[in-house]
N, C-alpha and C positions, 0 to 999 in steps of 0.2 A: 767185494766182496762187504769190504766197508760203508759205501755208499748202500748197501742193501740193509746193513744193520742200523744205521739211522734214519733211515727210512722207515723201518720198524719201529725204532724207540720215539719215533716224533708222531707216527699212527697213532701209538699207546697213549702220548700224551693229549692227542687232539680227540680222541675217545674220551680220555678221563675228563676233559675241559664240559665239553657237551653233557655227560653225565651230570656235572656238577652246575651247571646254567641249568639243568632241566629241574633237578631237584630245587634249586633256588627259587625257582620261577612256581613249582606246587608249593611252595612254603611260604613264599611272599608273591603272591600273584600281583599283574596290573593292575592297579587303580583303576575300580568302577564306573562310572558317572559322565558326565556331559559337563565341556566348557561353557559357561556361561560368555556370551561374545555380543559384541556391538558396534556401533559406528560411532564415530567422535568426530565430530565438525566445528574446525575453528579456525583462526588466523596462523600462520606459520609458525610455529615455535614457542604457543601458548599452552602452559603446562596446568594442568587441574590433577588432582586426588577424588578418587571414586570410592568408598566403603561400601561391603556388604554385611547387612545386618549389625552395622556396628563396628565391623571389624574387616581384618582381608583389605586391608588398603592398597589402591591399584592407581600410579601413577601414569598418566596420558600425557604424551607430549606431542601437538601436532606438527607432520612432516612441512618443510619449508619448500615451496612449490618455487621454480625458474619462471614460469609465466604468470604466476596466481596467487594472490596473498592470502587466500583461504584454502585450507583441504580438509579432505575426507579421509577418516583414516579407520582401520580395521583392528578390533582388539580382543582379546582373551582375558579372562580373569584366571590365575595360573593355576589352580585348584579345581577339580572338575568336582562335580557338584552330583550326589546319589539322584536319582528318581525321587520324585514326591520330596525332595529337599525345597523350602521356601527360601526365598533370598528378596531382599528387599534394601536397593541401591541407593544411596545418598551422596551428595556433594559434601566430600570433607574441608575442600579447599581451592578455591579460584583466583586468581590474579587479582591485584586491586585495578580498579576502573574498567573491568571487566563483569559481565552475567552471564551466567551458565545456566541451563535449562535442562532436566532429563525429560524429553517430550514423550519417549514411548519405553514401555514394557520396562518400570522401574522398579516392580515388585511382582512376584508371580510364585510359580510352584516349578521345579525341573520335571522332564526336559522342556526347553523350549526351542522355538525354531531358531537359526542360526543368525546372529547380527539383530535380534531382537530389540535389543537396548538400544537406545537411540539418544546421545549426548550433545547440545549445539551450544556453544559458547562464543561469545562477538564482544566487543568494547561495548561497554554502555552508552557513550555516546562518540560517534564517529563522524569526523567534519568531514563535510560532503562537498561544499562549494569551495575546493582547492582545484591545482592545476595536478596535471598527471605528475609531475616533479615535485610536487610539493613545497613549492617556492613561493607561489601565488595565491593570493585566498579571496573569496568575497565575502564582504562580511556580512552582519544584518543589515547594516545599512544601505547596501547596494544589491541585495539578492533579495529575490522574491519568489511567489507563484511555485512553489516545489510541487511537485507529483512523485510519486514511488511505485514500482511495476515489478513484476518478476513471481513466478509459480512455479508449480511442480519441482521443488526442489532447488528453486532459484528465488525463492521470497525475499523482497526487499533488496534484489540485488541491483537494479536498476534505478537511476533517480534523475528526473530531468528540474531544472531550474530557470531562472531568468536573473539575469546580471548586468551593469555597466563596469564590474571588474577588468583591469586592466590586466593581461598575461595569461589569461585562461585559454591555452590553444589557440595563440594568437592573437585575442583579442585586444582592439585599442581603446574599448570604452568609448567610444563616440556613440553606440546606439545601445540602446539594452539589446542581449542576442539571449539567444535560447542554447542552453550545455546538457548534453546528457553524460552521466558518470556512471562506467561500469565499476560497481565496489569491489569486484572480487580482481580485476585486471588493476586496477587505480587509474584507469584513463579517464580521462575528462575529455571531452569532443565536443566544441561548437558545431551545430547542426544546423544553425540558420544560415547556412551560406549558400552563394552560388555553385552552379555546376564546374567552374575553374577554382573554388576554393574561398574565394573573397567572402568577407563576412559582409551578415546583410547590410543594405545601406538603407535602413529605417528602421525605426522600434519594434522589438517582437514581444509578445505577452503570452497571458494565458496557456502554458502546457500543459497537454493532456497526455498521461502516456497509457498505452494499451496493459492489458492483464500480464502479457508474456514479458512488459520491459522492451521491446524489440520495436517499437513504432510509436512516436512522440508527434501530435497533433498540435497546430500553434496558429496564433493569429498574428499577423505582421502588416506594418505599412511598406516593409522592403518593395522593390521591383525588379528585384536581380536574383532571386531567390528560383525563378523559373524563367526561360525565355520567352513563355507565352503570356505575362503578365504586363498588360496595357492600359488597365483599368483605373489606375491612379486610386484605387480606393485599397482600404486594410481589408486582408483577404485569410482565408482561413487556407494551411497548408498541413502537409504529414509528412516526417521523415523517418526513412525505415532503414534500420541499421546493418540489415543483410545486405541492402543493395548503395545504402551509403546514399541514395537518390530522395529528392523531394519532389512532390505533385500536388497541384492545387485540388481542394477539396471543394472551395465555395464558389461552384461553376455548375451550371446546368445540365441536362442531360446529355444534350448532342455538345457538351464542350463550350456554350456560351459563356464567357466572365459577367460575374454578377456586376449589375451596376448601380450598386451601393456597398454598404460597409457590411461587413461579417466578421462576426466575433464568437468567444466564449464556445470553446469546441468541446467536445466530451467524446471519448473514443471506447469503442466495445473491446473485450478480453483479447482479441484476435488483431485487431487495428481495421479489419475490413469496413466497418462501421463508425460514420460518423457525425454526431449530433452537434449543429451548431445553430446560432442565430444572424439573422441578415435581414438587412432593410431592403434587399435587393427585391425586382419583381420580374425578375427574368428567368430564374434558375427554378421556376417549378413552373409546369401548367396551369396551378390553381393562382388564381387571382388574389393579391397580396391584400385587397381590400383597403380600407381606411387605417388600418395599423400601420405603425412605423415599424415595430419589430416582429419578426414569425421566424419560428422552430424549423429547422431541416435537418433533414436525413440523409447522409450521402451512403451508396453503396459502391466502394470500391470497384469490386470485382463484375458487378454490371453495369458500371460506369452511369449510376442512376442517381438521380435529386429529387426528393419529394417532400412538399411540406406537410409538417407534423401537426399545426396549431390552426387547423381548419374550423372555424366557425358552422356548426352543423345544422345550424339555420340559413345563415345566408351563403353556405357554400364558399364562402372565400376566406381568406387570413384573417384568424379571429385575433391575434396578438400572441406574442408569447418570448419568454428570454430564458436565460440561465438552465438549459437542459442538463441532463444527467442521464448517460444510457446506460443498460444494464449489460454484464459480460457478452450474450449471445445477439444483444440488439435489438431484440423483442421487445424492451420496454423502455419509456424514455418518461421520466419526471421534469416537470419544466414551471416554472414561473408565469402568472397571467394576471391580468385586472380586468378583463372580459368577465362579463356577467353572463355570457349567453353560450358558453362552451358546454354547461349541464344544465338543466331544467329546474333546480331547486337552490340557484346560488340566488339569495337576496338580502347578504348583509352589507353588499356595495366596498367589500374590502378586495384586496388580492388574497388570490390561493395557489395552492398548489396543485396541479395536474399530472394524471398520470396516462400515457397513451402507449397502447398495446397493440402490438401486430394484428390485426386480423379481425381487431374488434374494433366497431363501428363506434362506439361512444367512449369518451372520456370518462374518467372517475375523478372526482375532487378528493384529496388525502387532508387537507388543512382543518380537518374537523377534530372535533371533543372527542373524548374519550367515548360517552356516550352518542356518538355520531350527529350531533346537532353542530351548527353555526357558529364558530368564535365569534367572541367581542373582541374591539378595538386595542384594547388596552392601552399601551401610551404611544403606540405607535399610529405613523401617519397612514390613511387609507392607500396611498400608493406608495409604502414601503416596497423596494425593492430585496426579493428572499432567495436564497439560492439551494435549492434542492440538491440532496446527494442518494441515490439509489444505491442498494447495494448490490454487489456482483451477480447474485442469486436473483436478483430482480424481486425478492419480495420486501425488502423495507425500504421506506423513505423517510429520513432524516431533514427535520427543516428546523426553523426557530421562529418564534414570536412573543411578544408580551403578553397577549391575551390572557385573561386572568380566571377563563371557565374551561379551559384546555383539560385538567385534572381535578379531580375533587382535591380541597384543601390546599390546593397552590394559588396565592392569590399574594405572593410578593411583588407585584407590579412591575419586575425585570423582565428583560430578555431570558428564554430558558430554550432548551435542546427537548425535540419531540420525536419521536418515533411510532411509524404508523404501519402497521400490517397488513398489506395486501390481502392476506389469505383470510384473516380474520376479522376486518376493519376495524381494529382497535389502535388506539392511539395511548402511547406509557411518554411520562416524562423521564430524561436521560440525567438530565441537569441537576440531582439533588440530592443531597449526603448521606451519612450513615441515618438508619432507621426513617427515611423517607423525608427527612428533614429539607425543606426550599434552601438553593443558594440564597445568600446576602448580597450580591450582584449581580450583572449581567453575564451571561453565559452561550453564547462565545462573547467576545470581547467588541470585535466589529458588528455591527447593526446587520443582520440579513446573513451573517457568513457562512458560507458553506461548510458543513459539519462532516469530518472523516468517519467511516464506514466500509467495516471489514466486509467479504464475499459475502459471509453468512449472515448479518448483521447480527452476530454477538456482541462485539465491540464496535462505541463509538468513542471520537477523540475530537475535543475541543479546547479553544482557551478560555479562560474564565478571567471575571475580574472578584468572583466570590473568593471567600477567604474561608469558607467552612466546608470546602468539598475535599481536604486533605492536604492541599498546599496554600502557600499563600496566594494573596490577589497577584493576576498578570503571569499565569504558567498554564502550563497545557495539563490535561485529566482525560486519563480515559477511563470510561465507564461499561462495568460488564450488564450489559441488558437481561441475563438470566439470572445473577446471583445480585446485582445491584452494587456489586462492588467498584469502588473508586479506587483508581490506582493513580501514583504521581507518576507524569513522563517527565516534567521539569519541576524543581524544587529550589528555587533561586528567588531572591529578594532584590528588589529595585532593581529590576530589567524590564525590557518587551520583549513581546513575544509574535510571531506570526502565525497565519492559518495552518492548521497541521494537516497532513495528509496521512493515510495507515495502508498497510500492507495486507496483503491477502488474506492470512486470519488473524492477524494482530500483531505477529511477532516484529515488528518495527512501526514507530510512529517518527516523522520524517517533518522538521518544523525549523523555521527561522529563530533564532532570541540572539541579545543584545549582550549575553556572557559568554565566557569562553569557557565550554564545556568538556572539551576534549582535550584533555590534560597534553598529549602529542604537541597540539599547535596551540601558540598564542594568539588566535583569534576567535571572535565571534562570529557569526555566518549561521549557516543551516546545518544540522543534525541530524543525523537517524540514531534514534534512541532503542536499542536491543530489548524489549519489555520481557522478555522470558516467558511468553504465553503463547507464541507460536512457533512455526519453524524459523531457521537462520536462514541467511543468503545461500549456504550450501549446506543444506539439510536434510536429507533424503527424507521423502514420505514414508 
């Protein structure tokens, strides 16, 4: 009887509590609206503070991963926002030595799709040329030839470079070797090695990385990288990260080894097509003619090699070098001094030409803004110039001292120009605010290759000029749409190397004689997070 009574009392209490809760819900309904959510990508442990509409601070701390030093984090602002509420997100605080960027969804009106807000943060300068354990470093003076790859959420993740430094993945420093660094895992790998893991027994140069960052083509005097190398010449090889294997590129369609030197590789976005220069006469069915150098295209899937720089009149090799290939492999820009590649070449100087798949004629692109031939400027007629084609194949960057390229630019110095294949127009990139010409050479090296983003929006180059927003001997990036110049490096009394740029311009990677990464006391090769594009683990 007592148990029944207690059960009865308990039932009454439960009923009263339910009634109170219902009344409370009616009087104080759950907040309506939607949480503003996003994705934050940064090195593990990095803390930033976001702010909405000048208030409502939110601290974000990137989680630390076991196998990855960069993490992707999902977050919500804690207070729901009613429909039609406007929001504007800003960065209130970021760590010293890092750069952050709200690269998508910074402002708008609620409701918005989940995770529409995207924030990336990274070290402003990340020392690239270091060992996996951070105990050995390649300095500016023993490292060079840098290239950067990675796309589809991995922009700038992979970097390749040359160095004679000792201790990087077991390197002895006896020869120049090619290295590949995965910036997210921190692994630096010596890739110019034999099948049994021995480092190359000859010097290696000029690494070119695929758009996805997974393949690296390079030239080498080594004869132990593949078992079939018997020709005793410098050859082109390509390494694939997925298999950790190397294959020879500078061979004929039937596999014949080149009977002369091959060099200057350029690789497509997926690593299947490699353009390169060769003096060989036996890797193509086309006669090399009297030219010493010609440009070739290797298709790895088909196992075919074809000559690109064919004289349309002689039907033999017309001569060419310094190829630069588009992402899809259908366009190649190259240098040549041959006047018969096009019908209207009358100035007797070097030129930059465009080869297009399934197009029978070359297009000469080193023309003035009004489509005329340029003058000689202060350069020799045989000067060698390295062109750079944008990933989408639309734009070609090159350098010249010609004084008739664009109206008003008569400074007599080397300048950077970009040719638009679609419009046929040439514009200058190495000018300062309000179109003022640079007061010294850009880039520093004569004919130096210019870095250009996939869509051609950004170019990066070294400069001796002191009126482009930085002191002389620094790296500048230029927006081809707005004309803005941004400092990539901003130091005095140092030396810089040739820069390379990632897919959308998020990173510019270059060598410099200064110690830019405060975590390490060494000069070397650095990746500058520019904040204008995606980061190395930023979802698109």
